[in-house]
A tleap script that builds the chain and sets N, CA, C and O, in Angstrom:
source leaprc.protein.ff14SB
mol = sequence {
  NMET THR GLY SER MET GLN ILE TYR ASP PRO
  THR ALA PRO GLU GLN GLY GLU ALA LYS GLN
  VAL ARG ARG ALA LEU ASP GLY LEU ARG GLY
  LYS VAL LEU GLY PHE ILE ASP ASN ALA LYS
  PRO ASN PHE ASN HIE LEU VAL ASP ASP VAL
  ALA GLN VAL LEU GLU ASP LYS TYR GLY VAL
  THR ARG VAL ILE LYS GLY ALA LYS ARG GLY
  ALA ALA ILE PRO ALA PRO GLY THR LEU VAL
  GLU GLU LEU ALA GLU LYS CYS ASP ALA VAL
  ILE THR GLY SER GLY CASP
}
set mol.1.N position { 56.950 104.653 41.983 }
set mol.1.CA position { 55.719 105.408 42.071 }
set mol.1.C position { 55.056 105.432 40.699 }
set mol.1.O position { 55.680 105.802 39.704 }
set mol.2.N position { 53.824 105.046 40.655 }
set mol.2.CA position { 53.084 105.059 39.393 }
set mol.2.C position { 51.925 106.022 39.510 }
set mol.2.O position { 51.417 106.284 40.600 }
set mol.3.N position { 51.527 106.527 38.400 }
set mol.3.CA position { 50.422 107.469 38.378 }
set mol.3.C position { 50.147 107.889 36.953 }
set mol.3.O position { 50.753 107.373 36.014 }
set mol.4.N position { 49.273 108.784 36.802 }
set mol.4.CA position { 48.969 109.273 35.456 }
set mol.4.C position { 49.126 110.783 35.423 }
set mol.4.O position { 49.053 111.466 36.445 }
set mol.5.N position { 49.340 111.266 34.243 }
set mol.5.CA position { 49.519 112.700 34.038 }
set mol.5.C position { 48.681 113.116 32.839 }
set mol.5.O position { 48.689 112.439 31.811 }
set mol.6.N position { 47.970 114.209 32.961 }
set mol.6.CA position { 47.218 114.751 31.845 }
set mol.6.C position { 48.026 115.868 31.217 }
set mol.6.O position { 48.506 116.761 31.916 }
set mol.7.N position { 48.179 115.825 29.915 }
set mol.7.CA position { 48.922 116.851 29.192 }
set mol.7.C position { 47.965 117.542 28.240 }
set mol.7.O position { 47.232 116.882 27.502 }
set mol.8.N position { 47.967 118.866 28.253 }
set mol.8.CA position { 47.099 119.651 27.383 }
set mol.8.C position { 47.920 120.273 26.262 }
set mol.8.O position { 49.009 120.797 26.494 }
set mol.9.N position { 47.398 120.213 25.068 }
set mol.9.CA position { 48.030 120.828 23.906 }
set mol.9.C position { 47.521 122.265 23.815 }
set mol.9.O position { 46.326 122.464 23.597 }
set mol.10.N position { 48.385 123.278 23.975 }
set mol.10.CA position { 47.930 124.673 23.995 }
set mol.10.C position { 47.664 125.273 22.611 }
set mol.10.O position { 47.224 126.418 22.511 }
set mol.11.N position { 47.924 124.524 21.562 }
set mol.11.CA position { 47.708 125.079 20.222 }
set mol.11.C position { 46.244 124.988 19.842 }
set mol.11.O position { 45.531 124.076 20.261 }
set mol.12.N position { 45.812 125.940 19.049 }
set mol.12.CA position { 44.429 125.958 18.590 }
set mol.12.C position { 44.198 124.810 17.608 }
set mol.12.O position { 45.096 124.462 16.841 }
set mol.13.N position { 43.023 124.230 17.623 }
set mol.13.CA position { 42.753 123.161 16.662 }
set mol.13.C position { 42.720 123.713 15.244 }
set mol.13.O position { 42.305 124.850 15.017 }
set mol.14.N position { 43.153 122.913 14.312 }
set mol.14.CA position { 43.178 123.342 12.914 }
set mol.14.C position { 41.751 123.442 12.406 }
set mol.14.O position { 40.949 122.532 12.614 }
set mol.15.N position { 41.437 124.528 11.749 }
set mol.15.CA position { 40.080 124.778 11.260 }
set mol.15.C position { 39.925 124.468 9.778 }
set mol.15.O position { 38.902 124.810 9.184 }
set mol.16.N position { 40.893 123.845 9.185 }
set mol.16.CA position { 40.821 123.584 7.754 }
set mol.16.C position { 41.777 124.497 7.025 }
set mol.16.O position { 42.525 125.255 7.643 }
set mol.17.N position { 41.748 124.423 5.745 }
set mol.17.CA position { 42.662 125.219 4.931 }
set mol.17.C position { 42.293 126.703 4.986 }
set mol.17.O position { 41.126 127.067 4.842 }
set mol.18.N position { 43.292 127.549 5.195 }
set mol.18.CA position { 43.055 128.996 5.237 }
set mol.18.C position { 42.688 129.490 3.847 }
set mol.18.O position { 43.188 128.993 2.837 }
set mol.19.N position { 41.813 130.467 3.820 }
set mol.19.CA position { 41.450 131.052 2.536 }
set mol.19.C position { 41.308 132.553 2.701 }
set mol.19.O position { 40.897 133.034 3.757 }
set mol.20.N position { 41.640 133.273 1.678 }
set mol.20.CA position { 41.504 134.721 1.714 }
set mol.20.C position { 40.079 135.057 1.297 }
set mol.20.O position { 39.617 134.666 0.225 }
set mol.21.N position { 39.397 135.788 2.164 }
set mol.21.CA position { 38.009 136.115 1.862 }
set mol.21.C position { 37.845 137.534 1.319 }
set mol.21.O position { 36.762 137.912 0.874 }
set mol.22.N position { 38.898 138.299 1.357 }
set mol.22.CA position { 38.869 139.658 0.806 }
set mol.22.C position { 40.123 139.895 -0.001 }
set mol.22.O position { 41.146 139.239 0.199 }
set mol.23.N position { 40.033 140.821 -0.895 }
set mol.23.CA position { 41.194 141.193 -1.698 }
set mol.23.C position { 42.118 142.087 -0.887 }
set mol.23.O position { 41.702 142.685 0.105 }
set mol.24.N position { 43.347 142.173 -1.303 }
set mol.24.CA position { 44.302 143.062 -0.641 }
set mol.24.C position { 43.893 144.509 -0.904 }
set mol.24.O position { 43.345 144.826 -1.959 }
set mol.25.N position { 44.162 145.370 0.054 }
set mol.25.CA position { 43.833 146.793 -0.115 }
set mol.25.C position { 44.813 147.444 -1.079 }
set mol.25.O position { 46.000 147.119 -1.085 }
set mol.26.N position { 44.313 148.355 -1.885 }
set mol.26.CA position { 45.165 149.098 -2.808 }
set mol.26.C position { 45.658 150.397 -2.182 }
set mol.26.O position { 46.314 151.194 -2.853 }
set mol.27.N position { 45.360 150.615 -0.938 }
set mol.27.CA position { 45.756 151.815 -0.208 }
set mol.27.C position { 44.740 152.060 0.890 }
set mol.27.O position { 43.780 151.303 1.029 }
set mol.28.N position { 44.940 153.105 1.668 }
set mol.28.CA position { 44.039 153.393 2.786 }
set mol.28.C position { 43.068 154.540 2.503 }
set mol.28.O position { 42.041 154.653 3.173 }
set mol.29.N position { 43.370 155.376 1.540 }
set mol.29.CA position { 42.517 156.530 1.247 }
set mol.29.C position { 41.095 156.081 0.915 }
set mol.29.O position { 40.873 155.249 0.034 }
set mol.30.N position { 40.143 156.656 1.645 }
set mol.30.CA position { 38.737 156.352 1.415 }
set mol.30.C position { 38.243 155.062 2.046 }
set mol.30.O position { 37.085 154.690 1.857 }
set mol.31.N position { 39.083 154.386 2.778 }
set mol.31.CA position { 38.716 153.099 3.370 }
set mol.31.C position { 38.135 153.275 4.775 }
set mol.31.O position { 38.355 154.285 5.443 }
set mol.32.N position { 37.395 152.266 5.191 }
set mol.32.CA position { 36.864 152.183 6.550 }
set mol.32.C position { 37.639 151.074 7.253 }
set mol.32.O position { 37.688 149.941 6.774 }
set mol.33.N position { 38.243 151.406 8.389 }
set mol.33.CA position { 39.025 150.431 9.155 }
set mol.33.C position { 38.331 150.136 10.474 }
set mol.33.O position { 37.723 151.014 11.085 }
set mol.34.N position { 38.431 148.895 10.897 }
set mol.34.CA position { 37.891 148.483 12.175 }
set mol.34.C position { 39.015 148.096 13.119 }
set mol.34.O position { 40.068 147.625 12.691 }
set mol.35.N position { 38.781 148.297 14.387 }
set mol.35.CA position { 39.717 147.876 15.434 }
set mol.35.C position { 38.936 147.060 16.459 }
set mol.35.O position { 37.827 147.430 16.843 }
set mol.36.N position { 39.517 145.958 16.893 }
set mol.36.CA position { 38.931 145.183 17.980 }
set mol.36.C position { 39.860 145.309 19.184 }
set mol.36.O position { 40.994 144.830 19.168 }
set mol.37.N position { 39.359 145.958 20.216 }
set mol.37.CA position { 40.080 146.118 21.475 }
set mol.37.C position { 39.989 144.795 22.221 }
set mol.37.O position { 38.892 144.319 22.514 }
set mol.38.N position { 41.133 144.201 22.528 }
set mol.38.CA position { 41.122 142.897 23.195 }
set mol.38.C position { 41.146 143.016 24.718 }
set mol.38.O position { 41.444 142.043 25.411 }
set mol.39.N position { 40.840 144.185 25.232 }
set mol.39.CA position { 40.692 144.433 26.673 }
set mol.39.C position { 42.008 144.433 27.430 }
set mol.39.O position { 42.005 144.375 28.660 }
set mol.40.N position { 43.117 144.496 26.738 }
set mol.40.CA position { 44.400 144.630 27.439 }
set mol.40.C position { 44.584 146.110 27.791 }
set mol.40.O position { 44.095 146.987 27.079 }
set mol.41.N position { 45.283 146.379 28.879 }
set mol.41.CA position { 45.475 147.765 29.297 }
set mol.41.C position { 46.122 148.613 28.205 }
set mol.41.O position { 47.061 148.178 27.537 }
set mol.42.N position { 45.624 149.787 28.041 }
set mol.42.CA position { 46.160 150.830 27.159 }
set mol.42.C position { 45.866 150.661 25.668 }
set mol.42.O position { 46.197 151.553 24.888 }
set mol.43.N position { 45.261 149.557 25.247 }
set mol.43.CA position { 44.967 149.431 23.820 }
set mol.43.C position { 44.018 150.524 23.365 }
set mol.43.O position { 44.175 151.072 22.274 }
set mol.44.N position { 43.029 150.846 24.197 }
set mol.44.CA position { 42.071 151.880 23.808 }
set mol.44.C position { 42.761 153.221 23.560 }
set mol.44.O position { 42.359 153.958 22.659 }
set mol.45.N position { 43.777 153.545 24.331 }
set mol.45.CA position { 44.515 154.800 24.118 }
set mol.45.C position { 45.341 154.727 22.840 }
set mol.45.O position { 45.383 155.684 22.066 }
set mol.46.N position { 45.990 153.603 22.622 }
set mol.46.CA position { 46.792 153.410 21.424 }
set mol.46.C position { 45.939 153.504 20.166 }
set mol.46.O position { 46.322 154.174 19.207 }
set mol.47.N position { 44.797 152.848 20.161 }
set mol.47.CA position { 43.958 152.841 18.967 }
set mol.47.C position { 43.401 154.230 18.667 }
set mol.47.O position { 43.220 154.575 17.500 }
set mol.48.N position { 43.131 155.018 19.674 }
set mol.48.CA position { 42.667 156.390 19.429 }
set mol.48.C position { 43.728 157.190 18.678 }
set mol.48.O position { 43.415 157.905 17.726 }
set mol.49.N position { 44.968 157.068 19.103 }
set mol.49.CA position { 46.063 157.785 18.444 }
set mol.49.C position { 46.314 157.255 17.035 }
set mol.49.O position { 46.501 158.038 16.103 }
set mol.50.N position { 46.318 155.946 16.875 }
set mol.50.CA position { 46.544 155.352 15.556 }
set mol.50.C position { 45.413 155.739 14.606 }
set mol.50.O position { 45.670 156.062 13.446 }
set mol.51.N position { 44.186 155.713 15.071 }
set mol.51.CA position { 43.043 156.087 14.235 }
set mol.51.C position { 43.182 157.522 13.743 }
set mol.51.O position { 42.908 157.809 12.578 }
set mol.52.N position { 43.601 158.415 14.615 }
set mol.52.CA position { 43.767 159.819 14.232 }
set mol.52.C position { 44.822 159.972 13.137 }
set mol.52.O position { 44.615 160.720 12.180 }
set mol.53.N position { 45.938 159.278 13.268 }
set mol.53.CA position { 46.998 159.322 12.256 }
set mol.53.C position { 46.499 158.745 10.936 }
set mol.53.O position { 46.757 159.310 9.874 }
set mol.54.N position { 45.789 157.626 10.997 }
set mol.54.CA position { 45.271 157.000 9.780 }
set mol.54.C position { 44.305 157.925 9.040 }
set mol.54.O position { 44.305 157.976 7.810 }
set mol.55.N position { 43.496 158.643 9.785 }
set mol.55.CA position { 42.551 159.577 9.156 }
set mol.55.C position { 43.274 160.809 8.611 }
set mol.55.O position { 43.051 161.208 7.468 }
set mol.56.N position { 44.138 161.408 9.427 }
set mol.56.CA position { 44.801 162.657 9.035 }
set mol.56.C position { 45.851 162.470 7.945 }
set mol.56.O position { 45.909 163.251 6.995 }
set mol.57.N position { 46.671 161.450 8.078 }
set mol.57.CA position { 47.821 161.298 7.187 }
set mol.57.C position { 47.543 160.381 5.988 }
set mol.57.O position { 48.103 160.580 4.910 }
set mol.58.N position { 46.682 159.380 6.177 }
set mol.58.CA position { 46.492 158.379 5.129 }
set mol.58.C position { 45.111 158.400 4.487 }
set mol.58.O position { 44.832 157.596 3.598 }
set mol.59.N position { 44.248 159.305 4.924 }
set mol.59.CA position { 42.956 159.468 4.272 }
set mol.59.C position { 41.909 158.415 4.584 }
set mol.59.O position { 40.957 158.250 3.822 }
set mol.60.N position { 42.064 157.700 5.686 }
set mol.60.CA position { 41.030 156.756 6.093 }
set mol.60.C position { 39.747 157.553 6.350 }
set mol.60.O position { 39.766 158.569 7.046 }
set mol.61.N position { 38.656 157.090 5.790 }
set mol.61.CA position { 37.386 157.803 5.890 }
set mol.61.C position { 36.750 157.679 7.265 }
set mol.61.O position { 36.203 158.641 7.805 }
set mol.62.N position { 36.834 156.472 7.820 }
set mol.62.CA position { 36.143 156.216 9.083 }
set mol.62.C position { 36.842 155.096 9.827 }
set mol.62.O position { 37.401 154.188 9.212 }
set mol.63.N position { 36.813 155.158 11.145 }
set mol.63.CA position { 37.334 154.097 11.999 }
set mol.63.C position { 36.199 153.625 12.903 }
set mol.63.O position { 35.549 154.424 13.576 }
set mol.64.N position { 35.976 152.325 12.906 }
set mol.64.CA position { 34.952 151.732 13.766 }
set mol.64.C position { 35.664 150.908 14.822 }
set mol.64.O position { 36.508 150.069 14.506 }
set mol.65.N position { 35.319 151.153 16.080 }
set mol.65.CA position { 35.978 150.448 17.185 }
set mol.65.C position { 34.989 149.502 17.856 }
set mol.65.O position { 33.844 149.861 18.131 }
set mol.66.N position { 35.457 148.296 18.108 }
set mol.66.CA position { 34.689 147.310 18.850 }
set mol.66.C position { 35.566 146.764 19.954 }
set mol.66.O position { 36.757 147.069 20.011 }
set mol.67.N position { 34.996 145.965 20.827 }
set mol.67.CA position { 35.779 145.451 21.954 }
set mol.67.C position { 35.343 144.044 22.328 }
set mol.67.O position { 34.180 143.666 22.187 }
set mol.68.N position { 36.323 143.278 22.810 }
set mol.68.CA position { 36.066 141.971 23.401 }
set mol.68.C position { 35.974 142.166 24.913 }
set mol.68.O position { 36.450 143.170 25.443 }
set mol.69.N position { 35.365 141.212 25.601 }
set mol.69.CA position { 35.263 141.304 27.058 }
set mol.69.C position { 36.555 140.941 27.756 }
set mol.69.O position { 36.755 141.305 28.915 }
set mol.70.N position { 37.435 140.230 27.072 }
set mol.70.CA position { 38.697 139.824 27.676 }
set mol.70.C position { 39.648 139.327 26.607 }
set mol.70.O position { 39.229 138.928 25.520 }
set mol.71.N position { 40.935 139.354 26.925 }
set mol.71.CA position { 41.952 138.972 25.947 }
set mol.71.C position { 41.834 137.518 25.520 }
set mol.71.O position { 42.158 137.188 24.379 }
set mol.72.N position { 41.379 136.642 26.406 }
set mol.72.CA position { 41.310 135.214 26.098 }
set mol.72.C position { 39.935 134.788 25.583 }
set mol.72.O position { 39.682 133.598 25.390 }
set mol.73.N position { 39.063 135.746 25.364 }
set mol.73.CA position { 37.699 135.460 24.927 }
set mol.73.C position { 37.546 135.893 23.470 }
set mol.73.O position { 37.960 136.996 23.112 }
set mol.74.N position { 36.965 135.052 22.633 }
set mol.74.CA position { 36.775 135.458 21.233 }
set mol.74.C position { 35.844 136.667 21.118 }
set mol.74.O position { 35.010 136.913 21.990 }
set mol.75.N position { 36.002 137.399 20.045 }
set mol.75.CA position { 35.102 138.525 19.779 }
set mol.75.C position { 33.697 137.980 19.542 }
set mol.75.O position { 33.540 136.921 18.935 }
set mol.76.N position { 32.678 138.691 20.015 }
set mol.76.CA position { 31.308 138.234 19.790 }
set mol.76.C position { 31.012 138.132 18.290 }
set mol.76.O position { 31.473 138.955 17.499 }
set mol.77.N position { 30.253 137.129 17.920 }
set mol.77.CA position { 29.903 136.934 16.515 }
set mol.77.C position { 29.238 138.145 15.893 }
set mol.77.O position { 29.463 138.450 14.722 }
set mol.78.N position { 28.417 138.837 16.674 }
set mol.78.CA position { 27.737 140.019 16.141 }
set mol.78.C position { 28.740 141.122 15.799 }
set mol.78.O position { 28.563 141.839 14.814 }
set mol.79.N position { 29.788 141.257 16.608 }
set mol.79.CA position { 30.829 142.255 16.335 }
set mol.79.C position { 31.595 141.878 15.067 }
set mol.79.O position { 31.849 142.731 14.217 }
set mol.80.N position { 31.956 140.620 14.941 }
set mol.80.CA position { 32.684 140.154 13.760 }
set mol.80.C position { 31.847 140.401 12.507 }
set mol.80.O position { 32.365 140.880 11.498 }
set mol.81.N position { 30.570 140.079 12.567 }
set mol.81.CA position { 29.687 140.285 11.419 }
set mol.81.C position { 29.564 141.760 11.060 }
set mol.81.O position { 29.625 142.123 9.886 }
set mol.82.N position { 29.389 142.618 12.078 }
set mol.82.CA position { 29.269 144.055 11.831 }
set mol.82.C position { 30.526 144.608 11.169 }
set mol.82.O position { 30.444 145.344 10.186 }
set mol.83.N position { 31.694 144.250 11.714 }
set mol.83.CA position { 32.940 144.762 11.152 }
set mol.83.C position { 33.186 144.208 9.748 }
set mol.83.O position { 33.690 144.924 8.883 }
set mol.84.N position { 32.839 142.947 9.516 }
set mol.84.CA position { 33.005 142.349 8.184 }
set mol.84.C position { 32.132 143.066 7.163 }
set mol.84.O position { 32.524 143.231 6.007 }
set mol.85.N position { 30.970 143.484 7.584 }
set mol.85.CA position { 30.026 144.163 6.686 }
set mol.85.C position { 30.436 145.603 6.397 }
set mol.85.O position { 30.276 146.075 5.272 }
set mol.86.N position { 30.960 146.303 7.395 }
set mol.86.CA position { 31.195 147.738 7.263 }
set mol.86.C position { 32.633 148.147 6.971 }
set mol.86.O position { 32.876 149.276 6.546 }
set mol.87.N position { 33.589 147.250 7.190 }
set mol.87.CA position { 35.005 147.648 7.112 }
set mol.87.C position { 35.710 147.028 5.917 }
set mol.87.O position { 35.378 145.936 5.458 }
set mol.88.N position { 36.702 147.778 5.432 }
set mol.88.CA position { 37.580 147.260 4.388 }
set mol.88.C position { 38.707 146.417 4.989 }
set mol.88.O position { 39.236 145.529 4.321 }
set mol.89.N position { 39.070 146.685 6.221 }
set mol.89.CA position { 40.103 145.925 6.934 }
set mol.89.C position { 39.847 146.072 8.424 }
set mol.89.O position { 39.322 147.088 8.880 }
set mol.90.N position { 40.227 145.036 9.182 }
set mol.90.CA position { 40.051 145.055 10.633 }
set mol.90.C position { 41.378 144.670 11.279 }
set mol.90.O position { 42.060 143.744 10.842 }
set mol.91.N position { 41.723 145.407 12.332 }
set mol.91.CA position { 42.959 145.174 13.059 }
set mol.91.C position { 42.598 144.814 14.498 }
set mol.91.O position { 41.841 145.528 15.156 }
set mol.92.N position { 43.147 143.704 14.976 }
set mol.92.CA position { 42.995 143.375 16.384 }
set mol.92.C position { 44.284 143.771 17.071 }
set mol.92.O position { 45.346 143.779 16.449 }
set mol.93.N position { 44.201 144.096 18.337 }
set mol.93.CA position { 45.401 144.632 18.952 }
set mol.93.C position { 45.628 144.225 20.371 }
set mol.93.O position { 44.794 143.590 21.016 }
set mol.94.N position { 46.783 144.611 20.832 }
set mol.94.CA position { 47.205 144.330 22.182 }
set mol.94.C position { 47.803 145.594 22.794 }
set mol.94.O position { 48.472 146.370 22.111 }
set mol.95.N position { 47.565 145.784 24.043 }
set mol.95.CA position { 48.120 146.955 24.732 }
set mol.95.C position { 49.219 146.539 25.693 }
set mol.95.O position { 50.177 145.875 25.298 }
set mol.96.N position { 49.087 146.920 26.930 }
set mol.96.CA position { 50.027 146.660 28.018 }
set mol.96.C position { 51.075 147.689 28.109 }
set mol.96.O position { 51.944 147.610 28.977 }
savepdb mol mol.pdb
quit
């Protein structure tokens, strides 16, 4: 039996050499943190609790929350730009 088979490579294509575009944080006090909700169940609840701890215990000044439409969909460019402009660090997350 002869035939053909298509094989897909599930790894992301290489985008070039990685580079650090921001300096490392010297701490969290006075910082603005961003969160990107990847639309997995329960992430929104988790991030609310984590944000509260970061503000109360570590002195984070502000938390900005954004969301993707789905876990397999990239964050909208406008969201990435907004968070890059306003935040000292951004955390993407997963729930479930």
